[in-house]
C-alpha positions in Angstrom: 63.1 211.3 141.7 62.3 210.6 138.1 59.8 208.4 137.2 62.2 206.0 135.2 60.3 202.9 133.6 63.0 199.8 134.6 62.3 198.5 130.6 64.8 201.5 129.7 67.3 199.7 131.8 66.8 196.2 129.7 66.8 198.4 126.6 70.4 200.1 126.9 72.7 197.5 128.4 76.0 199.1 128.4 78.1 202.1 127.1 81.1 201.5 124.5 84.3 202.7 125.3 86.5 202.3 122.6 88.9 204.9 120.6 86.4 205.0 117.9 83.5 205.8 120.6 85.6 208.3 122.2 86.4 210.2 118.7 83.1 210.1 118.3 82.1 212.1 121.1 83.8 215.2 119.6 80.7 215.4 117.2 77.6 214.7 120.0 77.8 211.0 119.5 77.6 208.4 122.5 77.7 204.6 121.6 75.9 202.1 123.7 75.3 198.2 123.6 71.8 197.7 123.4 69.3 194.7 123.5 69.2 192.6 120.0 65.6 193.3 119.5 65.3 197.2 120.7 63.9 199.3 118.0 65.5 203.0 117.5 62.3 204.5 119.0 62.7 202.6 121.8 66.4 203.2 122.1 66.0 207.3 121.5 63.4 206.9 124.5 65.4 205.3 126.7 68.2 207.6 126.4 66.2 210.5 126.8 64.5 209.5 129.9 67.9 207.9 131.7 70.3 210.7 130.8 67.9 213.8 130.5 68.9 214.6 127.3 67.4 215.7 123.6 68.3 213.3 121.0 68.5 214.2 117.5 68.9 210.6 115.7 69.6 207.0 116.4 71.5 204.7 113.9 71.9 201.3 115.1 74.2 198.4 113.3 74.3 194.4 114.3 77.9 193.0 114.7 77.7 189.3 113.7 79.5 187.1 116.2 82.6 185.2 115.8 83.4 181.6 115.9 86.5 181.6 117.9 88.8 178.3 119.5 89.8 178.3 122.9 92.0 175.6 124.4 90.9 173.4 120.9 87.3 173.9 121.6 85.1 175.7 119.2 82.6 178.5 120.7 80.9 181.2 119.2 80.3 184.7 120.4 76.5 186.1 120.1 75.4 188.9 117.9 75.8 192.4 119.7 73.3 195.2 118.6 75.0 198.9 118.7 73.2 202.4 118.9 75.1 205.3 117.5 73.1 208.1 119.4 73.6 211.7 118.1 73.0 214.6 120.7 71.1 217.8 120.0 73.8 220.9 120.5 74.3 221.6 123.9 73.9 218.2 125.6 76.0 216.0 126.7 76.0 212.5 128.7 79.7 211.5 130.6 80.1 207.6 130.1 81.8 207.2 132.3 80.0 208.2 135.5 77.4 205.8 135.1 73.7 206.2 136.1 
């Protein structure tokens, strides 16, 4: 069994499965929801160790939470951070199988 640091599971929260993410997979890119405090080197290390692939680059973005009304009560969504991970040629991640 691989020696995986449990902190990697805290860094990568979930894969993003949207139409845009599916289109990006044609260009060797995979989108993940990541911890809001995760840095690019931490994200790169976590993806390489968990999925056994080689990462070319990591781009991140923070989606600001929105204020929403539900049954007349105002609430706010949390900020979320996403990472666009570009993989080296020949490497693949199938996000539908899970870990």
